[in-house]
Backbone as a chain_set.jsonl record, in Angstrom:
{"seq": "XXXXXXXXXXXXXXXXXXXXXXXXXXXXXXXXXXXXXXXXXXXXXXXXXXXXXXXXXXXXXXXXXXXXXXXXXXXXXXXXXXXXXXXXXXXXXXXXXXXXXXXXXXXXXXXXXXXXXXXXXXXXXXXXXXXXXXXXXXXXXXXXXXXXXXXXXXXXXXXXXXXXXXXXXXXXXXXXXXXXXXXXXXXXXXXXXXXXXXXXXXXXXXXXXXXXXXXXXXXXXXXXXX", "coords": {"N": [[113.547, 76.476, 94.536], [111.423, 77.42, 96.879], [107.659, 75.743, 96.992], [106.31, 76.725, 99.392], [103.597, 78.568, 100.55], [103.063, 81.199, 102.397], [100.983, 82.598, 104.799], [99.073, 85.981, 104.286], [99.456, 88.321, 106.352], [96.743, 90.038, 108.799], [95.528, 93.285, 109.371], [94.811, 94.706, 112.588], [93.155, 96.146, 114.214], [93.618, 97.947, 117.721], [92.856, 99.295, 120.963], [94.868, 101.7, 122.544], [95.832, 102.23, 126.072], [95.242, 105.177, 127.782], [97.605, 107.622, 128.123], [97.647, 110.036, 129.565], [96.205, 109.086, 131.874], [98.214, 106.965, 132.642], [100.249, 108.669, 133.329], [99.357, 110.264, 135.495], [99.336, 108.316, 137.223], [102.246, 107.639, 137.473], [102.663, 110.17, 138.452], [101.482, 110.237, 141.25], [102.812, 107.83, 142.009], [105.36, 108.8, 142.162], [105.263, 110.684, 144.196], [104.053, 109.309, 146.409], [106.316, 107.762, 147.373], [108.13, 109.739, 147.858], [106.837, 110.954, 149.974], [106.765, 108.966, 151.995], [109.669, 108.854, 152.138], [109.989, 111.464, 153.483], [108.115, 110.99, 155.614], [109.801, 109.152, 157.183], [111.931, 110.553, 157.977], [114.524, 111.235, 159.991], [114.269, 108.665, 161.377], [114.765, 104.936, 161.441], [114.965, 104.134, 157.988], [113.617, 101.865, 155.489], [115.046, 101.687, 152.672], [114.759, 100.108, 150.376], [112.242, 99.468, 149.474], [111.75, 102.111, 148.626], [113.378, 102.195, 146.601], [112.655, 100.179, 144.847], [110.343, 100.605, 144.202], [110.56, 102.684, 142.633], [112.244, 101.823, 140.756], [110.881, 99.878, 139.49], [108.921, 101.811, 138.515], [110.231, 103.012, 136.323], [111.527, 101.202, 134.62], [108.944, 99.766, 134.066], [106.571, 101.234, 133.361], [107.401, 103.811, 132.455], [108.858, 103.228, 129.99], [106.722, 102.772, 128.178], [104.904, 105.021, 127.348], [103.632, 106.588, 124.447], [103.071, 108.615, 121.382], [100.919, 109.529, 118.789], [100.278, 111.159, 115.662], [97.608, 112.527, 113.89], [96.82, 110.358, 110.89], [98.931, 108.253, 111.794], [100.313, 105.449, 112.724], [100.9, 102.706, 114.8], [102.51, 99.743, 115.026], [101.985, 97.401, 117.158], [104.261, 94.818, 118.867], [105.135, 91.94, 120.753], [107.651, 90.086, 122.168], [108.023, 89.025, 119.591], [105.5, 88.54, 118.439], [102.366, 89.616, 117.019], [100.456, 92.132, 118.041], [98.71, 93.752, 117.469], [97.013, 96.651, 115.879], [97.737, 100.384, 116.948], [95.969, 102.941, 115.632], [94.467, 105.21, 116.607], [95.144, 108.882, 116.885], [97.062, 110.648, 119.598], [97.694, 110.744, 123.344], [99.455, 107.9, 124.357], [99.539, 104.831, 126.558], [101.347, 101.706, 126.399], [102.337, 98.042, 126.514], [105.71, 97.882, 128.075], [107.356, 96.53, 127.002], [106.887, 96.056, 124.312], [107.981, 96.016, 121.019], [110.337, 98.204, 119.472], [111.125, 98.629, 116.967], [112.965, 97.892, 114.085], [116.445, 96.702, 113.809], [119.514, 97.62, 114.753], [121.347, 97.189, 112.385], [119.54, 96.563, 110.786], [118.227, 98.906, 110.654], [119.859, 100.809, 109.416], [120.093, 99.739, 107.145], [117.975, 100.125, 105.948], [117.45, 103.03, 106.486], [119.165, 104.151, 104.373], [117.92, 103.019, 102.065], [115.963, 104.734, 102.253], [116.594, 106.997, 101.732], [117.394, 107.314, 98.984], [114.942, 106.597, 98.109], [113.486, 108.962, 98.654], [114.572, 111.147, 97.136], [113.254, 109.907, 94.931], [110.816, 110.677, 95.427], [109.247, 108.974, 97.046], [109.253, 108.451, 99.801], [108.903, 109.22, 103.23], [110.223, 112.14, 104.933], [111.167, 112.064, 107.483], [112.285, 109.778, 109.879], [110.128, 107.308, 111.631], [110.205, 105.557, 113.458], [110.316, 103.229, 116.572], [108.138, 101.275, 115.691], [106.445, 103.117, 114.154], [104.172, 103.732, 111.818], [103.485, 105.96, 108.726], [100.27, 106.943, 107.57], [99.703, 108.448, 105.626], [99.046, 110.123, 102.553], [101.296, 109.4, 99.832], [103.753, 110.514, 96.955], [104.924, 109.079, 94.156], [107.394, 109.876, 92.141], [107.889, 108.378, 89.507], [110.773, 107.404, 87.456], [111.675, 107.765, 84.074], [111.154, 105.167, 81.931], [112.448, 102.772, 79.686], [110.897, 101.167, 77.051], [108.743, 98.721, 75.216], [105.888, 98.979, 73.224], [102.738, 97.75, 72.437], [102.818, 97.061, 70.003], [105.544, 96.883, 69.328], [107.038, 98.865, 69.288], [109.643, 101.171, 70.16], [109.185, 102.682, 73.101], [109.239, 105.84, 75.956], [108.039, 105.781, 78.864], [106.896, 107.317, 82.04], [105.126, 107.025, 85.322], [103.255, 109.032, 87.561], [102.629, 107.978, 90.74], [100.505, 107.866, 93.51], [99.962, 106.981, 96.785], [99.005, 105.048, 99.528], [99.499, 103.569, 102.678], [97.326, 100.791, 103.808], [97.263, 98.62, 105.106], [98.549, 97.848, 107.921], [99.864, 95.901, 109.183], [100.638, 93.841, 107.058], [102.134, 95.556, 105.373], [104.522, 95.567, 107.36], [105.12, 93.399, 108.122], [104.815, 91.457, 105.831], [106.476, 92.065, 103.863], [110.171, 93.402, 103.115], [110.63, 95.794, 102.896], [108.333, 98.182, 102.549], [108.345, 100.447, 101.364], [109.951, 100.362, 99.134], [109.307, 98.353, 97.962], [106.871, 99.217, 96.849], [107.895, 100.723, 94.882], [108.966, 99.24, 93.31], [107.057, 97.535, 92.28], [105.628, 99.235, 91.491], [107.057, 100.051, 88.869], [107.194, 97.409, 87.646], [104.294, 97.337, 86.993], [103.912, 99.509, 85.274], [105.767, 98.809, 83.048], [104.367, 96.347, 82.48], [101.876, 96.941, 81.634], [102.588, 99.138, 79.327], [103.212, 97.196, 77.456], [100.597, 96.457, 77.002], [99.012, 98.256, 75.234], [99.022, 100.023, 72.14], [101.343, 102.654, 71.58], [100.329, 105.122, 69.893], [98.016, 105.677, 67.012], [95.887, 103.641, 66.555], [92.993, 102.178, 66.028], [89.725, 103.556, 66.224], [88.336, 102.452, 68.14], [90.245, 101.181, 69.767], [92.409, 101.451, 72.511], [94.974, 103.782, 73.182], [98.093, 104.508, 74.626], [98.626, 107.284, 74.597], [96.296, 108.24, 73.662], [94.279, 107.916, 75.257], [94.343, 108.641, 78.132], [93.053, 108.761, 80.564], [91.551, 105.995, 80.554], [94.028, 104.04, 80.228], [94.98, 105.379, 82.833], [93.525, 104.216, 84.773], [93.415, 101.324, 84.396], [95.891, 101.162, 84.951], [95.839, 101.584, 87.918], [94.104, 99.687, 88.946], [95.67, 97.56, 88.19], [97.971, 97.822, 90.281], [96.854, 98.091, 92.957], [95.765, 95.454, 92.786]], "CA": [[112.841, 77.402, 95.031], [110.1, 76.472, 97.59], [106.779, 76.069, 96.688], [105.69, 76.801, 100.307], [103.249, 79.765, 100.627], [102.787, 81.792, 103.609], [99.662, 83.308, 104.807], [99.383, 87.136, 104.341], [98.705, 89.071, 107.659], [95.558, 90.976, 108.342], [95.923, 94.287, 110.645], [94.227, 94.158, 113.81], [92.828, 97.583, 115.279], [93.317, 98.075, 118.954], [93.084, 100.832, 121.283], [95.901, 101.53, 123.827], [95.261, 103.201, 127.147], [95.016, 106.618, 127.918], [98.464, 107.995, 128.494], [97.936, 110.924, 130.395], [95.804, 108.569, 132.889], [99.402, 106.251, 133.394], [101.158, 109.337, 133.774], [98.895, 110.522, 136.725], [99.87, 107.005, 138.475], [103.476, 108.032, 137.884], [103.167, 111.308, 139.738], [101.141, 109.377, 142.465], [103.98, 106.58, 142.593], [106.796, 109.392, 142.892], [104.706, 111.378, 145.694], [103.852, 108.347, 147.789], [107.744, 107.444, 147.895], [108.577, 111.07, 148.553], [105.926, 110.831, 151.33], [107.671, 107.872, 152.384], [111.308, 109.152, 152.794], [109.371, 112.543, 154.366], [107.703, 110.124, 156.955], [111.125, 108.837, 158.035], [112.95, 111.456, 158.624], [114.999, 110.96, 162.174], [113.98, 107.091, 161.889], [115.135, 104.082, 160.376], [114.379, 103.853, 156.708], [114.015, 100.919, 154.526], [115.387, 102.16, 151.356], [114.55, 99.152, 149.781], [110.727, 99.755, 149.115], [111.342, 103.496, 147.75], [114.302, 101.862, 145.081], [112.033, 98.912, 143.926], [108.961, 101.494, 143.446], [111.078, 103.838, 141.654], [112.875, 100.86, 139.376], [109.305, 99.53, 138.602], [108.341, 102.691, 136.894], [111.382, 103.317, 135.182], [111.712, 99.766, 133.703], [107.793, 98.631, 133.199], [105.657, 102.05, 133.002], [108.094, 105.019, 131.563], [109.25, 103.211, 128.462], [105.487, 102.322, 127.384], [104.473, 105.847, 126.505], [103.8, 106.832, 122.941], [102.109, 109.306, 120.882], [100.638, 109.547, 117.485], [99.733, 112.489, 115.128], [96.609, 112.224, 112.739], [97.537, 109.765, 110.046], [99.951, 107.706, 111.867], [99.699, 104.05, 113.551], [101.823, 101.977, 115.808], [102.205, 98.466, 115.075], [102.234, 96.386, 118.624], [104.812, 93.403, 118.585], [105.185, 91.691, 122.05], [108.133, 89.439, 122.002], [107.775, 88.533, 117.894], [104.011, 88.513, 118.348], [101.711, 90.954, 116.442], [99.041, 92.177, 118.895], [97.692, 94.643, 117.074], [97.607, 98.36, 115.498], [96.87, 101.508, 116.978], [95.392, 103.973, 115.01], [93.9, 106.587, 117.139], [96.07, 109.8, 117.268], [96.869, 110.964, 120.916], [99.071, 110.166, 124.11], [98.932, 106.408, 124.698], [100.54, 104.1, 127.041], [101.133, 100.364, 126.334], [103.036, 97.48, 127.574], [106.798, 98.527, 128.012], [108.081, 95.301, 126.345], [106.175, 96.232, 123.024], [109.322, 96.334, 119.838], [110.517, 99.592, 119.013], [111.226, 98.429, 115.725], [114.035, 97.34, 113.504], [117.735, 96.376, 115.014], [120.466, 98.544, 114.703], [121.903, 97.072, 111.373], [118.503, 96.799, 109.661], [117.526, 100.363, 110.464], [120.832, 101.628, 108.461], [119.669, 99.359, 105.82], [116.315, 101.219, 105.61], [117.868, 104.562, 106.178], [119.944, 104.081, 102.984], [117.122, 102.848, 100.993], [114.998, 105.644, 102.277], [117.771, 108.42, 101.107], [117.294, 107.189, 97.728], [113.374, 106.791, 98.139], [113.176, 110.593, 98.956], [114.761, 111.928, 95.753], [112.264, 109.865, 94.131], [109.733, 111.155, 96.14], [108.809, 107.926, 97.326], [109.399, 108.183, 101.129], [108.913, 110.447, 104.434], [111.23, 113.146, 105.04], [111.854, 111.521, 108.573], [112.192, 108.146, 110.186], [109.453, 107.574, 112.771], [110.852, 104.766, 114.775], [108.909, 102.864, 117.455], [107.2, 100.582, 114.598], [105.29, 103.796, 113.804], [104.056, 104.015, 109.984], [102.759, 107.135, 108.386], [99.222, 106.283, 107.238], [99.371, 109.962, 104.805], [99.335, 110.055, 100.862], [102.642, 110.036, 99.255], [103.542, 110.715, 95.813], [105.975, 108.753, 93.935], [107.42, 110.056, 90.973], [108.393, 107.302, 88.497], [111.914, 107.37, 86.413], [111.094, 107.255, 82.725], [111.3, 103.7, 81.528], [112.52, 102.28, 78.431], [109.926, 99.826, 76.853], [108.324, 98.71, 73.956], [104.75, 99.029, 73.158], [101.851, 96.49, 72.023], [103.265, 96.819, 68.411], [106.908, 96.602, 69.725], [108.011, 100.178, 69.07], [110.232, 101.801, 71.977], [108.792, 104.189, 73.491], [109.722, 106.124, 77.065], [107.291, 105.731, 79.459], [106.688, 106.996, 83.522], [103.971, 107.362, 85.818], [103.181, 109.393, 89.04], [101.461, 107.357, 91.586], [99.692, 108.423, 94.811], [99.656, 106.1, 97.498], [98.95, 105.291, 101.138], [99.62, 102.483, 103.37], [96.138, 100.515, 103.978], [97.017, 97.458, 105.865], [100.184, 98.086, 108.83], [100.433, 94.563, 109.351], [101.241, 93.307, 105.322], [103.53, 96.373, 105.19], [105.596, 95.449, 108.296], [105.303, 91.689, 108.24], [104.41, 90.307, 104.71], [107.453, 92.242, 102.855], [111.25, 93.57, 103.927], [110.616, 97.509, 102.93], [106.919, 98.346, 101.615], [108.542, 101.705, 100.498], [110.551, 99.908, 98.046], [108.293, 97.262, 97.172], [106.001, 99.964, 96.222], [108.413, 101.457, 93.841], [109.46, 97.996, 92.411], [105.849, 96.865, 91.754], [104.646, 100.169, 90.252], [107.855, 99.923, 87.77], [106.882, 96.386, 86.788], [102.84, 97.316, 86.43], [104.112, 100.381, 84.286], [106.414, 97.948, 82.179], [103.532, 95.616, 81.699], [100.92, 98.215, 81.077], [103.019, 99.739, 77.88], [103.075, 96.425, 76.447], [99.492, 95.945, 76.472], [98.558, 99.291, 74.435], [99.837, 101.071, 71.23], [101.481, 104.291, 71.837], [99.351, 106.253, 69.257], [97.603, 105.335, 65.356], [95.236, 102.796, 66.635], [91.86, 102.618, 65.453], [88.9, 104.411, 67.366], [87.834, 101.712, 69.425], [91.327, 101.065, 70.209], [92.981, 102.261, 73.407], [96.082, 104.075, 73.234], [98.605, 105.426, 75.335], [98.585, 108.672, 74.294], [95.165, 109.223, 73.26], [93.509, 107.558, 76.268], [95.025, 108.777, 79.407], [92.115, 108.064, 81.846], [91.448, 104.405, 80.547], [95.333, 103.825, 81.138], [95.23, 105.313, 84.351], [92.311, 103.324, 85.759], [93.978, 100.167, 84.258], [97.2, 100.972, 85.825], [95.652, 101.473, 89.321], [93.511, 98.373, 89.059], [96.841, 96.315, 88.616], [98.728, 98.198, 91.362], [95.784, 97.916, 93.761], [95.913, 94.277, 92.936]], "C": [[111.901, 76.97, 95.896], [109.13, 77.036, 97.108], [105.434, 76.463, 98.24], [104.954, 78.199, 100.213], [102.895, 80.059, 101.915], [101.456, 82.938, 103.762], [99.812, 84.784, 105.237], [98.942, 87.499, 105.624], [97.876, 90.119, 107.547], [95.941, 92.066, 109.384], [94.607, 93.946, 111.326], [94.02, 95.376, 114.733], [92.514, 97.584, 116.776], [93.319, 99.258, 119.502], [94.17, 100.42, 122.524], [95.386, 102.551, 125.079], [95.941, 104.486, 127.367], [96.564, 106.668, 128.466], [98.39, 108.718, 129.337], [97.078, 110.062, 132.18], [96.772, 107.739, 133.689], [100.238, 107.677, 133.791], [100.44, 110.346, 135.226], [99.374, 109.231, 137.758], [100.997, 106.895, 138.751], [103.678, 108.998, 138.961], [102.405, 110.494, 140.854], [102.448, 108.506, 142.896], [105.209, 107.391, 143.191], [106.304, 109.906, 144.532], [104.491, 110.738, 146.542], [105.326, 108.057, 148.31], [108.511, 108.666, 148.569], [108.094, 111.162, 150.044], [106.411, 110.017, 152.366], [108.662, 108.259, 153.246], [110.684, 110.391, 153.962], [109.06, 111.799, 155.794], [108.741, 109.765, 157.84], [111.929, 109.454, 158.421], [113.252, 111.21, 159.854], [114.628, 109.364, 162.556], [114.678, 106.254, 160.704], [114.519, 103.854, 159.269], [114.496, 102.949, 155.975], [113.961, 101.073, 152.897], [114.396, 101.353, 150.426], [113.165, 99.067, 149.021], [110.85, 100.91, 148.042], [112.272, 102.914, 146.257], [113.286, 100.979, 144.383], [110.624, 99.806, 142.982], [109.614, 102.039, 142.237], [111.861, 102.986, 140.323], [111.974, 100.362, 138.547], [109.06, 100.395, 137.524], [109.14, 102.73, 136.289], [111.229, 102.071, 134.219], [109.84, 99.624, 133.18], [106.897, 99.723, 133.145], [106.268, 103.113, 131.909], [107.823, 104.753, 130.051], [107.727, 102.687, 127.734], [104.344, 103.472, 127.16], [104.803, 106.33, 125.248], [102.85, 107.901, 122.893], [102.312, 109.244, 119.561], [100.002, 110.313, 117.201], [98.624, 111.65, 114.347], [97.49, 111.593, 111.776], [98.604, 109.278, 110.224], [99.249, 106.568, 112.722], [100.969, 103.759, 114.244], [101.405, 100.657, 115.778], [102.954, 97.757, 116.572], [102.974, 95.211, 118.406], [105.071, 93.4, 119.96], [106.153, 90.29, 122.132], [107.977, 88.288, 120.685], [106.522, 88.511, 117.855], [103.508, 89.519, 117.63], [100.52, 90.814, 117.345], [98.409, 93.137, 118.35], [98.116, 96.256, 116.502], [96.996, 99.604, 115.984], [97.079, 102.596, 116.219], [95.11, 105.384, 115.473], [95.08, 107.566, 117.406], [96.057, 110.226, 118.926], [98.124, 110.532, 121.575], [98.494, 108.73, 124.735], [99.938, 105.843, 125.604], [100.169, 102.443, 126.648], [102.246, 99.577, 126.887], [104.579, 98.299, 127.106], [107.822, 97.656, 127.092], [107.66, 95.182, 124.737], [107.86, 96.485, 121.936], [109.452, 97.82, 119.706], [111.019, 99.465, 117.666], [112.186, 97.783, 115.252], [115.427, 97.211, 114.237], [118.438, 97.228, 114.209], [120.967, 98.688, 112.979], [120.978, 97.074, 110.303], [117.839, 98.277, 109.454], [118.409, 101.161, 109.584], [120.667, 101.127, 107.524], [118.827, 100.416, 104.973], [116.818, 102.338, 105.713], [118.338, 105.101, 104.657], [119.016, 103.938, 102.141], [116.013, 104.169, 100.623], [115.241, 106.884, 101.582], [117.042, 108.252, 99.293], [115.818, 107.114, 97.189], [113.047, 108.233, 97.924], [113.826, 111.403, 97.901], [114.165, 111.338, 94.586], [110.558, 109.918, 94.519], [108.939, 109.913, 96.391], [108.648, 107.369, 99.019], [109.327, 109.41, 102.098], [110.216, 111.115, 104.29], [111.748, 112.787, 106.471], [111.656, 110.149, 109.093], [111.376, 108.19, 111.412], [109.897, 106.95, 113.733], [109.781, 103.904, 115.527], [107.81, 102.234, 116.846], [105.904, 101.59, 114.282], [105.332, 103.74, 112.11], [102.813, 105.171, 109.955], [101.601, 106.401, 107.34], [99.309, 107.745, 105.977], [99.642, 109.301, 103.454], [100.532, 110.449, 100.481], [102.594, 110.193, 97.627], [105.04, 109.876, 95.36], [106.417, 108.839, 92.179], [108.564, 109.022, 90.063], [109.687, 107.798, 87.459], [111.239, 107.065, 84.967], [112.172, 105.781, 82.223], [111.4, 103.368, 80.085], [111.724, 100.819, 78.047], [109.548, 99.871, 75.555], [106.592, 98.476, 74.234], [103.908, 97.723, 72.587], [102.503, 95.98, 70.396], [104.706, 96.866, 68.583], [107.671, 97.915, 69.423], [108.41, 100.519, 70.49], [109.634, 102.815, 72.302], [109.302, 104.666, 74.86], [108.475, 106.593, 78.008], [107.258, 106.278, 81.285], [105.365, 107.627, 83.938], [104.132, 108.005, 87.708], [102.014, 108.575, 89.793], [101.52, 107.789, 93.086], [99.308, 107.356, 95.451], [99.855, 105.981, 98.815], [99.179, 103.39, 101.675], [98.321, 101.949, 103.827], [96.146, 99.459, 105.115], [98.448, 97.716, 106.456], [100.282, 96.641, 108.976], [100.828, 93.849, 108.093], [102.342, 94.547, 105.284], [104.684, 96.123, 105.95], [105.946, 93.716, 108.255], [105.449, 90.889, 106.949], [106.113, 91.006, 103.833], [108.799, 93.045, 103.828], [110.988, 95.165, 104.164], [109.486, 97.486, 102.323], [107.324, 99.34, 100.591], [109.271, 101.246, 99.154], [109.796, 98.911, 97.429], [107.312, 98.004, 96.451], [106.619, 100.361, 94.787], [108.739, 100.54, 92.652], [108.356, 97.38, 91.899], [105.445, 98.194, 90.906], [105.786, 99.999, 89.081], [107.305, 98.605, 86.914], [105.272, 96.605, 86.372], [103.077, 98.828, 85.138], [104.565, 99.616, 83.071], [105.145, 96.96, 81.126], [102.23, 96.196, 81.009], [101.243, 98.795, 80.021], [103.092, 98.658, 77.017], [101.619, 96.029, 76.157], [98.516, 96.998, 75.364], [99.502, 99.853, 73.482], [100.12, 102.358, 72.095], [100.402, 105.019, 71.226], [99.039, 105.298, 67.905], [96.833, 104.12, 65.582], [93.86, 103.078, 66.144], [90.821, 103.386, 66.316], [88.3, 103.772, 68.03], [89.059, 101.249, 69.958], [91.81, 102.034, 71.165], [94.207, 102.298, 73.377], [96.718, 104.583, 74.482], [98.556, 106.744, 75.673], [97.456, 109.213, 74.121], [94.056, 108.847, 74.337], [93.806, 107.799, 77.728], [94.187, 108.25, 80.8], [91.828, 106.633, 81.587], [92.832, 103.743, 81.066], [95.607, 103.955, 82.518], [94.657, 104.362, 85.343], [93.105, 101.944, 85.492], [95.226, 99.842, 85.088], [96.646, 101.012, 87.667], [95.11, 100.381, 89.556], [94.872, 97.594, 89.206], [97.861, 96.554, 90.039], [97.989, 97.82, 92.559], [95.817, 96.08, 93.996], [97.136, 93.672, 93.48]], "O": [[111.464, 75.867, 95.569], [109.104, 78.216, 96.76], [104.205, 76.468, 98.18], [105.674, 79.099, 99.78], [102.402, 79.16, 102.596], [101.125, 83.838, 102.991], [100.457, 85.059, 106.249], [97.937, 86.912, 106.024], [97.948, 90.981, 106.672], [96.703, 91.709, 110.282], [93.671, 93.25, 110.933], [94.612, 95.551, 115.798], [91.383, 97.292, 117.166], [93.67, 100.256, 118.872], [94.304, 99.384, 123.175], [94.629, 103.506, 124.909], [97.124, 104.705, 127.107], [96.851, 105.777, 129.265], [99.073, 108.35, 130.292], [97.366, 110.433, 133.318], [96.64, 107.579, 134.903], [100.954, 107.542, 134.783], [101.196, 111.085, 135.857], [99.706, 109.373, 138.935], [101.344, 106.34, 139.793], [104.405, 108.928, 139.952], [103.296, 109.952, 141.508], [102.967, 108.565, 144.011], [105.892, 107.078, 144.167], [106.789, 109.62, 145.626], [104.621, 111.234, 147.662], [105.562, 108.097, 149.517], [109.278, 108.614, 149.53], [108.787, 111.385, 151.037], [106.45, 110.394, 153.537], [108.738, 108.17, 154.472], [110.898, 110.245, 155.166], [109.661, 112.013, 156.847], [108.69, 109.98, 159.051], [112.746, 109.032, 159.239], [112.427, 110.99, 160.741], [114.669, 108.897, 163.695], [115.021, 106.596, 159.572], [113.413, 103.328, 159.39], [115.635, 102.916, 155.511], [113.088, 100.688, 152.118], [113.431, 101.853, 149.848], [113.143, 98.54, 147.909], [110.325, 100.874, 146.929], [111.915, 103.161, 145.105], [113.159, 101.185, 143.176], [110.163, 99.733, 141.843], [109.252, 101.86, 141.074], [112.007, 103.437, 139.187], [112.028, 100.312, 137.318], [108.977, 100.197, 136.312], [108.795, 102.348, 135.171], [110.781, 102.184, 133.078], [109.558, 99.399, 132.003], [105.879, 99.188, 132.707], [105.802, 103.273, 130.78], [107.153, 105.359, 129.214], [107.827, 102.18, 126.617], [103.18, 103.187, 126.878], [105.964, 106.508, 124.881], [102.053, 108.214, 123.777], [103.4, 109.006, 119.038], [99.067, 110.618, 117.942], [98.665, 110.431, 114.179], [98.656, 111.966, 111.642], [99.482, 109.45, 109.379], [98.135, 106.594, 113.243], [101.945, 104.509, 114.235], [100.343, 100.261, 116.258], [104.145, 97.677, 116.874], [102.385, 94.401, 117.69], [105.244, 94.468, 120.546], [105.478, 89.261, 122.167], [107.854, 87.068, 120.785], [106.279, 88.416, 116.652], [104.26, 90.49, 117.551], [99.785, 89.834, 117.465], [97.331, 93.401, 118.883], [99.183, 96.851, 116.656], [95.889, 99.948, 115.569], [98.166, 103.163, 116.11], [95.419, 106.432, 114.906], [95.997, 107.15, 118.113], [94.974, 110.107, 119.499], [99.166, 110.139, 121.052], [97.459, 108.522, 125.368], [101.1, 106.242, 125.533], [99.022, 101.998, 126.6], [103.073, 100.122, 127.619], [104.687, 99.069, 126.152], [108.866, 98.075, 126.592], [108.102, 94.274, 124.033], [108.741, 97.214, 122.391], [108.464, 98.532, 119.888], [111.407, 100.549, 117.232], [112.5, 96.85, 115.99], [115.459, 97.69, 115.37], [118.051, 97.561, 113.089], [121.012, 99.75, 112.359], [121.264, 97.427, 109.159], [117.184, 98.702, 108.502], [117.923, 102.124, 108.993], [121.015, 101.824, 106.571], [118.929, 101.112, 103.963], [116.588, 102.937, 104.662], [117.987, 106.098, 104.026], [119.09, 104.754, 101.223], [115.48, 104.537, 99.575], [114.435, 107.622, 101.016], [116.342, 109.063, 98.686], [115.507, 107.486, 96.058], [112.329, 108.578, 96.985], [113.443, 112.572, 97.904], [114.302, 111.822, 93.463], [109.544, 109.397, 94.054], [107.839, 109.888, 95.839], [108.143, 106.317, 99.411], [109.691, 110.52, 101.71], [111.145, 110.677, 103.612], [112.868, 113.241, 106.704], [110.763, 109.454, 108.608], [111.727, 108.978, 112.29], [110.057, 107.485, 114.83], [108.598, 103.861, 115.188], [106.663, 102.453, 117.234], [104.738, 101.213, 114.169], [106.324, 103.714, 111.381], [101.794, 105.326, 110.628], [101.888, 105.534, 106.514], [98.256, 107.584, 105.36], [100.263, 108.257, 103.252], [100.938, 111.596, 100.667], [101.528, 110.022, 97.036], [106.07, 109.979, 96.026], [105.968, 108.157, 91.258], [109.795, 109.052, 90.079], [109.39, 108.669, 86.642], [110.373, 106.203, 84.816], [113.383, 105.556, 82.207], [110.484, 103.671, 79.32], [111.888, 99.719, 78.574], [109.86, 100.78, 74.786], [106.127, 97.922, 75.231], [104.545, 96.704, 72.318], [102.582, 94.863, 69.886], [105.165, 96.899, 67.441], [108.899, 97.916, 69.337], [107.846, 100.298, 71.562], [109.642, 103.855, 71.644], [110.059, 103.776, 75.248], [107.991, 107.715, 77.865], [107.726, 105.362, 81.961], [104.677, 108.423, 83.3], [104.8, 107.596, 88.658], [100.818, 108.548, 89.505], [102.569, 108.008, 93.691], [98.414, 106.664, 94.963], [100.728, 106.645, 99.373], [99.003, 102.352, 101.038], [97.863, 102.852, 104.527], [95.236, 99.386, 105.94], [99.425, 97.799, 105.711], [101.448, 96.38, 108.679], [101.651, 92.988, 108.404], [103.515, 94.206, 105.135], [105.791, 96.357, 105.466], [107.024, 93.135, 108.377], [106.078, 89.831, 106.915], [106.782, 90.171, 103.223], [108.609, 93.292, 105.018], [111.084, 95.728, 105.255], [109.465, 96.695, 101.381], [106.972, 99.339, 99.411], [109.063, 101.899, 98.132], [109.805, 98.806, 96.202], [106.862, 97.495, 95.424], [105.968, 100.326, 93.743], [108.792, 100.838, 91.459], [108.589, 96.593, 90.982], [104.992, 98.118, 89.764], [105.182, 99.724, 88.044], [107.021, 98.696, 85.719], [104.945, 96.007, 85.347], [102.276, 98.961, 84.213], [103.864, 99.698, 82.063], [104.982, 96.838, 79.912], [101.751, 95.82, 79.939], [100.246, 99.173, 79.407], [103.055, 98.919, 75.815], [101.381, 95.332, 75.171], [97.504, 96.588, 74.796], [100.643, 100.158, 73.831], [99.435, 102.905, 72.959], [99.555, 105.538, 71.952], [99.712, 104.284, 67.722], [97.074, 103.304, 64.693], [93.588, 104.241, 65.848], [91.346, 103.905, 67.301], [87.507, 104.381, 68.747], [88.772, 100.713, 71.029], [91.749, 103.24, 70.924], [94.844, 101.251, 73.492], [96.004, 105.06, 75.364], [98.463, 107.235, 76.798], [97.295, 110.42, 74.304], [92.981, 109.445, 74.294], [93.387, 106.942, 78.506], [94.59, 107.572, 81.745], [91.882, 105.962, 82.617], [92.868, 103.049, 82.081], [96.181, 103.16, 83.261], [95.138, 103.885, 86.372], [93.474, 101.404, 86.535], [95.552, 98.809, 85.672], [97.266, 100.354, 88.502], [95.597, 99.833, 90.545], [95.144, 97.039, 90.271], [98.376, 95.641, 90.685], [98.649, 97.09, 93.298], [95.877, 95.528, 95.094], [97.217, 92.45, 93.606]]}, "num_chains": 1, "name": "protein.A"}
């Protein structure tokens, strides 16, 4: 096992170019090309310029358009380097070479994991793609776990966790699958929490899982946030 520790990534919020401005530019380029073709009717036409202009538009401009709904973000990755996160909703344009997400094989694995998480309430009902991340609150309905409380008595415990992505860079780059990570860490936190308190029958000053729901919930929240 390696003792090397990597530095956690931090989100850098950036603004993308206005998509409508770039859309007008695309229309202008097409109209100019059409005007050139019309003006050269009956005369020799150098088709090279027109084809080059259209090819550049298709390759370098059109793929850069993207839109974000409220509570959505897109992580911008250019040739493997993180360039920032766009959080503002609307119609945007960015570098056409920004990465659009995971490879086909990894996408298939994530889709399979997502189906399992959807059954437990831990994932969105759709795959966003293009390195887009939902910032909406999500509900994770944890399955009942068989654990021992502080006194060693066997109990069954489950938790409902409401969570959202706070740092998109950490979610994308610091874990393989942040939704699965939340599920695993939630189960670990519930198991650990159950071992810290007795289920019932404690003294008046002692916190119990049954009698002090609010205090136990706050302790679980603090552990999950950590």
